[in-house]
C-alpha positions as CSV (number, residue, x, y, z in Angstrom):
1,M,-44.4,-1.7,23.4
2,D,-41.9,-4.4,24.3
3,W,-38.2,-4.4,23.3
4,R,-38.7,-6.8,20.4
5,A,-41.3,-4.6,18.8
6,L,-39.0,-1.5,19.4
7,C,-36.0,-3.3,17.9
8,A,-38.0,-4.5,14.9
9,D,-39.3,-1.0,14.2
10,L,-35.8,0.4,14.6
11,F,-34.4,-2.0,12.1
12,L,-37.1,-1.2,9.6
13,R,-36.2,2.5,9.8
14,E,-32.5,1.6,9.5
15,Q,-33.1,-0.6,6.5
16,R,-35.1,2.2,4.8
17,S,-32.2,4.6,5.6
18,L,-29.6,2.2,4.2
19,C,-31.6,1.6,1.0
20,T,-32.4,5.2,0.3
21,T,-29.3,7.1,1.4
22,Q,-26.7,4.4,1.6
23,L,-25.3,6.2,4.7
24,T,-23.6,8.9,2.7
25,N,-22.9,10.8,5.9
26,G,-23.0,7.9,8.4
27,S,-25.9,9.5,10.4
28,G,-28.4,6.7,9.7
29,S,-26.1,4.0,11.1
30,Y,-25.1,6.1,14.0
31,R,-28.7,6.8,15.0
32,Y,-29.5,3.0,14.7
33,H,-26.6,2.1,17.0
34,I,-27.4,4.8,19.5
35,E,-31.0,3.5,19.8
36,L,-30.0,-0.2,19.8
37,N,-27.5,0.6,22.6
38,R,-30.2,2.4,24.5
39,L,-32.6,-0.6,24.2
40,S,-29.9,-2.9,25.4
41,G,-30.0,-1.3,28.8
42,N,-26.1,-1.4,28.9
43,Q,-25.4,2.1,30.3
44,F,-21.7,1.9,29.6
45,L,-22.2,0.9,26.0
46,E,-24.7,3.7,25.6
47,F,-22.3,6.2,27.2
48,F,-19.3,5.0,25.1
49,Y,-21.1,5.1,21.8
50,K,-22.3,8.7,22.4
51,R,-18.7,10.0,22.7
52,P,-17.8,12.6,20.1
53,Y,-15.0,10.6,18.6
54,I,-17.2,7.6,17.9
55,R,-19.5,9.8,15.8
56,F,-16.4,11.0,13.9
57,Y,-15.2,7.4,13.2
58,T,-18.7,6.3,12.3
59,T,-18.9,9.0,9.7
60,L,-15.4,8.2,8.5
61,L,-16.2,4.5,8.2
62,A,-19.3,5.3,6.2
63,D,-17.0,6.5,3.5
64,L,-14.9,3.3,3.5
65,A,-17.5,0.5,4.1
66,P,-19.3,-1.2,2.7
67,G,-18.1,0.1,-0.6
68,G,-19.7,-1.9,-3.4
69,H,-21.2,-4.5,-1.0
70,W,-24.4,-2.8,0.0
71,D,-26.7,-5.7,-0.6
72,Q,-24.7,-8.0,1.6
73,Y,-24.3,-5.2,4.2
74,I,-28.1,-4.9,4.5
75,L,-28.4,-8.7,4.7
76,N,-25.9,-8.7,7.5
77,Y,-27.8,-6.1,9.4
78,R,-31.0,-8.1,8.9
79,L,-29.4,-11.3,10.2
80,I,-27.9,-9.5,13.3
81,N,-31.3,-7.9,14.0
82,D,-33.1,-11.3,13.6
83,M,-30.6,-12.8,16.1
84,I,-31.2,-10.0,18.6
85,L,-34.9,-10.4,18.2
86,S,-34.6,-14.2,18.8
87,G,-33.2,-13.5,22.2
88,D,-30.2,-15.8,21.5
89,A,-27.3,-13.7,22.9
90,H,-24.6,-16.1,21.7
91,S,-25.9,-16.2,18.1
92,S,-26.3,-12.4,18.2
93,V,-22.6,-12.0,19.1
94,V,-21.5,-14.5,16.5
95,S,-23.4,-12.7,13.8
96,F,-22.0,-9.4,14.8
97,V,-18.4,-10.6,15.0
98,S,-18.8,-12.2,11.6
99,H,-20.2,-8.9,10.2
100,I,-17.3,-6.9,11.6
101,R,-14.8,-9.4,10.2
102,W,-16.5,-9.2,6.8
103,V,-16.4,-5.4,6.8
104,L,-12.7,-5.3,7.8
105,R,-11.9,-7.9,5.1
106,N,-13.7,-5.8,2.4
107,M,-12.1,-2.6,3.6
108,R,-8.6,-4.2,3.3
109,V,-9.3,-5.5,-0.2
110,D,-11.3,-2.6,-1.6
111,N,-9.0,0.1,-0.3
112,S,-5.6,-1.5,-0.9
113,V,-3.3,0.3,-3.3
């Protein structure tokens, strides 16, 4: 199976996890990122993301984001996955950076006192 088929299958499993559990413990998203990092072939990224504190913060972030924005969150993941599958590295990075900025913006607004 080639990397595009593996990535497409991985996203389908992640989308199912997002839609059914909404990442109540962050484990679905964590597993998705671990596998995506493995598929990338970037050994440093794979090593970094498997560090214990990353798992801690992934779980913590699952409590803060995406808040009431699940539909857009899933659409963002779909867009990022589509960009990865297209093989267009630049568009993949742009999509991911846009997603992170969107999450941070929502976290600031949704969690402000």
